[in-house]
C-alpha atoms as an extended CHARMM CRD file, in Angstrom:
* protein
*
       173  EXT
         1         1  UNK       CA              0.0000000000        0.0000000000        0.0000000000  PROA      1               0.0000000000
         2         2  UNK       CA              1.2820000000        3.4240000000       -0.9490000000  PROA      2               0.0000000000
         3         3  UNK       CA              2.0950000000        6.2510000000        1.3930000000  PROA      3               0.0000000000
         4         4  UNK       CA             -0.7940000000        8.6910000000        1.9660000000  PROA      4               0.0000000000
         5         5  UNK       CA             -0.1920000000       12.4120000000        2.3580000000  PROA      5               0.0000000000
         6         6  UNK       CA             -3.3090000000       14.5030000000        3.0510000000  PROA      6               0.0000000000
         7         7  UNK       CA             -3.1530000000       18.2230000000        2.2840000000  PROA      7               0.0000000000
         8         8  UNK       CA             -6.0030000000       20.1830000000        3.8570000000  PROA      8               0.0000000000
         9         9  UNK       CA             -6.9770000000       23.8310000000        3.6570000000  PROA      9               0.0000000000
        10        10  UNK       CA             -9.5920000000       26.4200000000        2.8400000000  PROA      10              0.0000000000
        11        11  UNK       CA            -10.2090000000       27.5970000000       -0.7110000000  PROA      11              0.0000000000
        12        12  UNK       CA             -7.2570000000       29.6360000000       -1.9980000000  PROA      12              0.0000000000
        13        13  UNK       CA             -5.0090000000       28.5350000000        0.8930000000  PROA      13              0.0000000000
        14        14  UNK       CA             -2.2460000000       27.3090000000       -1.4190000000  PROA      14              0.0000000000
        15        15  UNK       CA             -2.9930000000       23.6280000000       -0.8750000000  PROA      15              0.0000000000
        16        16  UNK       CA             -3.0540000000       22.7340000000       -4.5850000000  PROA      16              0.0000000000
        17        17  UNK       CA              0.1970000000       24.5020000000       -5.4010000000  PROA      17              0.0000000000
        18        18  UNK       CA              1.8950000000       22.9020000000       -2.3940000000  PROA      18              0.0000000000
        19        19  UNK       CA              0.5710000000       19.4430000000       -3.2790000000  PROA      19              0.0000000000
        20        20  UNK       CA              1.7420000000       19.8150000000       -6.8880000000  PROA      20              0.0000000000
        21        21  UNK       CA              5.2650000000       20.7950000000       -5.8020000000  PROA      21              0.0000000000
        22        22  UNK       CA              5.3300000000       17.9830000000       -3.2380000000  PROA      22              0.0000000000
        23        23  UNK       CA              4.1800000000       15.3510000000       -5.7270000000  PROA      23              0.0000000000
        24        24  UNK       CA              6.6510000000       16.5750000000       -8.3380000000  PROA      24              0.0000000000
        25        25  UNK       CA              9.4650000000       15.7010000000       -5.8900000000  PROA      25              0.0000000000
        26        26  UNK       CA              8.1410000000       12.2040000000       -5.0760000000  PROA      26              0.0000000000
        27        27  UNK       CA              8.8060000000       10.0820000000       -8.1540000000  PROA      27              0.0000000000
        28        28  UNK       CA              9.7360000000       10.0480000000      -11.8170000000  PROA      28              0.0000000000
        29        29  UNK       CA              6.2410000000        8.8810000000      -12.7670000000  PROA      29              0.0000000000
        30        30  UNK       CA              3.5710000000       11.4160000000      -11.8180000000  PROA      30              0.0000000000
        31        31  UNK       CA             -0.1690000000       11.1880000000      -12.2930000000  PROA      31              0.0000000000
        32        32  UNK       CA             -2.6710000000       13.9340000000      -11.6420000000  PROA      32              0.0000000000
        33        33  UNK       CA             -6.1720000000       12.6060000000      -10.9980000000  PROA      33              0.0000000000
        34        34  UNK       CA             -8.5800000000       15.4730000000      -11.6670000000  PROA      34              0.0000000000
        35        35  UNK       CA            -12.0010000000       14.9200000000      -10.0960000000  PROA      35              0.0000000000
        36        36  UNK       CA            -13.8290000000       18.1250000000      -11.0190000000  PROA      36              0.0000000000
        37        37  UNK       CA            -16.8030000000       17.6800000000      -13.3100000000  PROA      37              0.0000000000
        38        38  UNK       CA            -16.9500000000       21.2650000000      -14.6100000000  PROA      38              0.0000000000
        39        39  UNK       CA            -20.4300000000       22.7690000000      -14.4740000000  PROA      39              0.0000000000
        40        40  UNK       CA            -19.7190000000       26.5180000000      -14.3990000000  PROA      40              0.0000000000
        41        41  UNK       CA            -17.4060000000       29.0740000000      -15.9590000000  PROA      41              0.0000000000
        42        42  UNK       CA            -15.6390000000       29.3490000000      -12.5840000000  PROA      42              0.0000000000
        43        43  UNK       CA            -14.9770000000       25.5770000000      -12.7000000000  PROA      43              0.0000000000
        44        44  UNK       CA            -13.3940000000       25.9510000000      -16.1410000000  PROA      44              0.0000000000
        45        45  UNK       CA            -11.2110000000       28.8460000000      -14.8910000000  PROA      45              0.0000000000
        46        46  UNK       CA            -10.0040000000       26.7440000000      -11.9430000000  PROA      46              0.0000000000
        47        47  UNK       CA             -9.1520000000       23.8480000000      -14.2420000000  PROA      47              0.0000000000
        48        48  UNK       CA             -7.2070000000       26.1540000000      -16.5750000000  PROA      48              0.0000000000
        49        49  UNK       CA             -5.3060000000       27.6540000000      -13.6120000000  PROA      49              0.0000000000
        50        50  UNK       CA             -4.3790000000       24.2100000000      -12.3000000000  PROA      50              0.0000000000
        51        51  UNK       CA             -3.1930000000       23.1080000000      -15.7440000000  PROA      51              0.0000000000
        52        52  UNK       CA             -0.9320000000       26.1820000000      -15.9550000000  PROA      52              0.0000000000
        53        53  UNK       CA              0.4000000000       25.5350000000      -12.4320000000  PROA      53              0.0000000000
        54        54  UNK       CA              1.5230000000       21.9890000000      -13.2340000000  PROA      54              0.0000000000
        55        55  UNK       CA              2.9530000000       22.7150000000      -16.6850000000  PROA      55              0.0000000000
        56        56  UNK       CA              6.4430000000       21.3140000000      -16.9770000000  PROA      56              0.0000000000
        57        57  UNK       CA              6.1390000000       19.1500000000      -13.8490000000  PROA      57              0.0000000000
        58        58  UNK       CA              5.7370000000       15.9210000000      -15.8300000000  PROA      58              0.0000000000
        59        59  UNK       CA              2.2270000000       14.9630000000      -14.7800000000  PROA      59              0.0000000000
        60        60  UNK       CA              0.0440000000       12.5970000000      -16.7750000000  PROA      60              0.0000000000
        61        61  UNK       CA             -3.4750000000       13.9520000000      -16.2660000000  PROA      61              0.0000000000
        62        62  UNK       CA             -6.3870000000       11.5710000000      -15.7360000000  PROA      62              0.0000000000
        63        63  UNK       CA             -9.8420000000       13.1270000000      -15.5740000000  PROA      63              0.0000000000
        64        64  UNK       CA            -11.9440000000       10.9080000000      -13.3220000000  PROA      64              0.0000000000
        65        65  UNK       CA            -14.8970000000       12.5500000000      -11.5750000000  PROA      65              0.0000000000
        66        66  UNK       CA            -15.7530000000        9.1710000000       -9.9430000000  PROA      66              0.0000000000
        67        67  UNK       CA            -14.2360000000        5.6940000000       -9.5410000000  PROA      67              0.0000000000
        68        68  UNK       CA            -10.6850000000        6.8980000000       -8.9290000000  PROA      68              0.0000000000
        69        69  UNK       CA             -9.7960000000        3.4800000000       -7.5440000000  PROA      69              0.0000000000
        70        70  UNK       CA             -9.7560000000        2.2330000000      -11.1460000000  PROA      70              0.0000000000
        71        71  UNK       CA             -7.3300000000        4.9130000000      -12.3530000000  PROA      71              0.0000000000
        72        72  UNK       CA             -4.6890000000        3.4400000000      -14.6930000000  PROA      72              0.0000000000
        73        73  UNK       CA             -1.6870000000        4.4830000000      -12.5870000000  PROA      73              0.0000000000
        74        74  UNK       CA              1.7100000000        2.7260000000      -12.5900000000  PROA      74              0.0000000000
        75        75  UNK       CA              2.5130000000        0.9590000000       -9.2910000000  PROA      75              0.0000000000
        76        76  UNK       CA              5.6570000000        3.0620000000       -8.7570000000  PROA      76              0.0000000000
        77        77  UNK       CA              3.8920000000        6.3670000000       -9.3830000000  PROA      77              0.0000000000
        78        78  UNK       CA              3.2180000000        9.4210000000       -7.2700000000  PROA      78              0.0000000000
        79        79  UNK       CA             -0.4460000000       10.3330000000       -7.6400000000  PROA      79              0.0000000000
        80        80  UNK       CA             -1.9320000000       13.7280000000       -6.8620000000  PROA      80              0.0000000000
        81        81  UNK       CA             -5.7000000000       13.5860000000       -6.3660000000  PROA      81              0.0000000000
        82        82  UNK       CA             -7.3180000000       16.9940000000       -6.8150000000  PROA      82              0.0000000000
        83        83  UNK       CA             -9.5670000000       16.9170000000       -4.9150000000  PROA      83              0.0000000000
        84        84  UNK       CA            -11.3860000000       14.8380000000       -2.3310000000  PROA      84              0.0000000000
        85        85  UNK       CA            -14.1890000000       17.3730000000       -1.8950000000  PROA      85              0.0000000000
        86        86  UNK       CA            -15.0810000000       17.3150000000       -5.6120000000  PROA      86              0.0000000000
        87        87  UNK       CA            -14.9300000000       13.5230000000       -5.6800000000  PROA      87              0.0000000000
        88        88  UNK       CA            -17.2880000000       13.2830000000       -2.7040000000  PROA      88              0.0000000000
        89        89  UNK       CA            -19.7090000000       15.7680000000       -4.2560000000  PROA      89              0.0000000000
        90        90  UNK       CA            -19.7410000000       13.8440000000       -7.5380000000  PROA      90              0.0000000000
        91        91  UNK       CA            -20.4290000000       10.5370000000       -5.8030000000  PROA      91              0.0000000000
        92        92  UNK       CA            -23.0440000000       11.8590000000       -3.3680000000  PROA      92              0.0000000000
        93        93  UNK       CA            -25.0430000000       14.0660000000       -5.7110000000  PROA      93              0.0000000000
        94        94  UNK       CA            -24.5370000000       12.6360000000       -9.2030000000  PROA      94              0.0000000000
        95        95  UNK       CA            -24.5200000000        8.9630000000       -8.2440000000  PROA      95              0.0000000000
        96        96  UNK       CA            -26.3900000000        8.7990000000       -4.9430000000  PROA      96              0.0000000000
        97        97  UNK       CA            -23.3510000000        7.1490000000       -3.3720000000  PROA      97              0.0000000000
        98        98  UNK       CA            -21.8720000000        7.4520000000        0.0990000000  PROA      98              0.0000000000
        99        99  UNK       CA            -18.8970000000        8.7580000000        2.0290000000  PROA      99              0.0000000000
       100       100  UNK       CA            -17.8690000000        5.1480000000        2.6980000000  PROA      100             0.0000000000
       101       101  UNK       CA            -17.8710000000        4.4160000000       -1.0230000000  PROA      101             0.0000000000
       102       102  UNK       CA            -15.4890000000        7.3420000000       -1.6470000000  PROA      102             0.0000000000
       103       103  UNK       CA            -13.2210000000        6.2140000000        1.2050000000  PROA      103             0.0000000000
       104       104  UNK       CA            -13.0180000000        2.6740000000       -0.1970000000  PROA      104             0.0000000000
       105       105  UNK       CA            -12.3130000000        4.0670000000       -3.6690000000  PROA      105             0.0000000000
       106       106  UNK       CA             -9.4680000000        6.2310000000       -2.3470000000  PROA      106             0.0000000000
       107       107  UNK       CA             -8.0340000000        3.2230000000       -0.4810000000  PROA      107             0.0000000000
       108       108  UNK       CA             -8.1370000000        1.2420000000       -3.7430000000  PROA      108             0.0000000000
       109       109  UNK       CA             -6.2070000000        4.0230000000       -5.5010000000  PROA      109             0.0000000000
       110       110  UNK       CA             -3.6750000000        4.1430000000       -2.6630000000  PROA      110             0.0000000000
       111       111  UNK       CA             -3.0500000000        0.4010000000       -3.0020000000  PROA      111             0.0000000000
       112       112  UNK       CA             -2.1830000000        0.9060000000       -6.6770000000  PROA      112             0.0000000000
       113       113  UNK       CA              0.5540000000        3.5790000000       -6.3670000000  PROA      113             0.0000000000
       114       114  UNK       CA              3.6920000000        4.3670000000       -4.3670000000  PROA      114             0.0000000000
       115       115  UNK       CA              2.4860000000        7.7210000000       -3.0030000000  PROA      115             0.0000000000
       116       116  UNK       CA             -0.9680000000        9.2810000000       -2.9390000000  PROA      116             0.0000000000
       117       117  UNK       CA             -1.1590000000       13.0050000000       -2.2280000000  PROA      117             0.0000000000
       118       118  UNK       CA             -4.8160000000       13.8530000000       -1.6200000000  PROA      118             0.0000000000
       119       119  UNK       CA             -6.0300000000       17.4550000000       -1.4520000000  PROA      119             0.0000000000
       120       120  UNK       CA             -9.2140000000       18.3750000000        0.4040000000  PROA      120             0.0000000000
       121       121  UNK       CA            -11.1270000000       21.4010000000        1.6340000000  PROA      121             0.0000000000
       122       122  UNK       CA            -11.0080000000       21.8330000000        5.3970000000  PROA      122             0.0000000000
       123       123  UNK       CA            -12.5590000000       24.1080000000        7.9730000000  PROA      123             0.0000000000
       124       124  UNK       CA            -16.1660000000       24.4870000000        6.8210000000  PROA      124             0.0000000000
       125       125  UNK       CA            -18.6860000000       24.1550000000        9.6480000000  PROA      125             0.0000000000
       126       126  UNK       CA            -21.8560000000       22.2620000000        8.6800000000  PROA      126             0.0000000000
       127       127  UNK       CA            -23.7750000000       24.0720000000       11.4530000000  PROA      127             0.0000000000
       128       128  UNK       CA            -23.5190000000       27.2660000000        9.3840000000  PROA      128             0.0000000000
       129       129  UNK       CA            -25.4300000000       25.6210000000        6.5090000000  PROA      129             0.0000000000
       130       130  UNK       CA            -28.7310000000       23.8520000000        5.9210000000  PROA      130             0.0000000000
       131       131  UNK       CA            -30.0790000000       20.9830000000        3.8540000000  PROA      131             0.0000000000
       132       132  UNK       CA            -27.8950000000       19.1780000000        1.3310000000  PROA      132             0.0000000000
       133       133  UNK       CA            -24.9610000000       21.5060000000        1.9540000000  PROA      133             0.0000000000
       134       134  UNK       CA            -24.8760000000       20.6600000000        5.6700000000  PROA      134             0.0000000000
       135       135  UNK       CA            -25.1770000000       16.9320000000        4.8820000000  PROA      135             0.0000000000
       136       136  UNK       CA            -22.3350000000       17.2070000000        2.3550000000  PROA      136             0.0000000000
       137       137  UNK       CA            -20.0780000000       19.0910000000        4.7910000000  PROA      137             0.0000000000
       138       138  UNK       CA            -20.6640000000       16.5310000000        7.5510000000  PROA      138             0.0000000000
       139       139  UNK       CA            -19.7410000000       13.7860000000        5.0730000000  PROA      139             0.0000000000
       140       140  UNK       CA            -16.6360000000       15.7140000000        3.9310000000  PROA      140             0.0000000000
       141       141  UNK       CA            -15.4700000000       16.2750000000        7.5050000000  PROA      141             0.0000000000
       142       142  UNK       CA            -16.0100000000       12.5780000000        8.2580000000  PROA      142             0.0000000000
       143       143  UNK       CA            -14.1100000000       11.5380000000        5.1310000000  PROA      143             0.0000000000
       144       144  UNK       CA            -11.2310000000       13.9060000000        5.9560000000  PROA      144             0.0000000000
       145       145  UNK       CA            -11.0160000000       12.4110000000        9.4850000000  PROA      145             0.0000000000
       146       146  UNK       CA            -10.9430000000        8.8660000000        8.0860000000  PROA      146             0.0000000000
       147       147  UNK       CA             -8.2390000000        9.7870000000        5.5770000000  PROA      147             0.0000000000
       148       148  UNK       CA             -6.2080000000       11.6020000000        8.2510000000  PROA      148             0.0000000000
       149       149  UNK       CA             -6.3150000000        8.4970000000       10.4450000000  PROA      149             0.0000000000
       150       150  UNK       CA             -4.8410000000        6.4380000000        7.5790000000  PROA      150             0.0000000000
       151       151  UNK       CA             -2.3160000000        9.0560000000        6.4180000000  PROA      151             0.0000000000
       152       152  UNK       CA              1.3430000000        9.0430000000        7.3270000000  PROA      152             0.0000000000
       153       153  UNK       CA              1.4100000000       12.8210000000        6.8740000000  PROA      153             0.0000000000
       154       154  UNK       CA             -1.3430000000       15.4300000000        7.2620000000  PROA      154             0.0000000000
       155       155  UNK       CA             -0.6190000000       19.0370000000        6.3180000000  PROA      155             0.0000000000
       156       156  UNK       CA             -2.8390000000       22.0530000000        6.9530000000  PROA      156             0.0000000000
       157       157  UNK       CA             -2.3550000000       24.9860000000        4.5910000000  PROA      157             0.0000000000
       158       158  UNK       CA             -3.1410000000       28.5290000000        5.7680000000  PROA      158             0.0000000000
       159       159  UNK       CA             -2.1850000000       31.5380000000        3.6550000000  PROA      159             0.0000000000
       160       160  UNK       CA              0.2290000000       29.3670000000        1.6180000000  PROA      160             0.0000000000
       161       161  UNK       CA              2.0360000000       28.2090000000        4.7790000000  PROA      161             0.0000000000
       162       162  UNK       CA              2.1020000000       24.4460000000        5.4910000000  PROA      162             0.0000000000
       163       163  UNK       CA              1.7090000000       23.2250000000        9.0680000000  PROA      163             0.0000000000
       164       164  UNK       CA              2.1620000000       19.5170000000        9.8400000000  PROA      164             0.0000000000
       165       165  UNK       CA             -0.7380000000       18.0650000000       11.8220000000  PROA      165             0.0000000000
       166       166  UNK       CA              0.6350000000       14.5250000000       11.6350000000  PROA      166             0.0000000000
       167       167  UNK       CA              4.0580000000       13.2550000000       10.6110000000  PROA      167             0.0000000000
       168       168  UNK       CA              6.9580000000       15.2500000000        9.3020000000  PROA      168             0.0000000000
       169       169  UNK       CA              6.5770000000       18.2160000000        6.9740000000  PROA      169             0.0000000000
       170       170  UNK       CA              7.9870000000       17.0990000000        3.6100000000  PROA      170             0.0000000000
       171       171  UNK       CA             10.5570000000       19.3860000000        2.0440000000  PROA      171             0.0000000000
       172       172  UNK       CA              9.1600000000       21.3960000000       -0.8610000000  PROA      172             0.0000000000
       173       173  UNK       CA             10.9220000000       24.2130000000       -2.6760000000  PROA      173             0.0000000000
């Protein structure tokens, strides 16, 4: 089973940029598993920004909004999954799936690679929301806790500054 590094943070905290730099240092074979199923112009802008950010880093991009456990990744690869929150949303709302299903799928992906760097949104309080949004945020927080328990390293990003919550802070230039 591959090493799991979980990178958490709010939107625009620098978590994606940090995770990309970290993954680029992990192995010669790099895969970027993109989970966003773009629905809005803002989604398309985010995707374009992320593509520019990882240009020249040697990533093979795989666009998988669901079923990431089946991603065709080499066993010696470093995989960056961007991101857990999109994956959960896709499974819950588009497929009627569950948090447990996403967790099992991420574990299947982890078993298939050397390193899995998973990025996820952190810090949203479900009590501040109602309905489906509150249900989703409770599921996301639960999924993040389950992943953190399995991870060798958990990093919290705030204002582009990484803080280790578990394990050692990996060196990233």
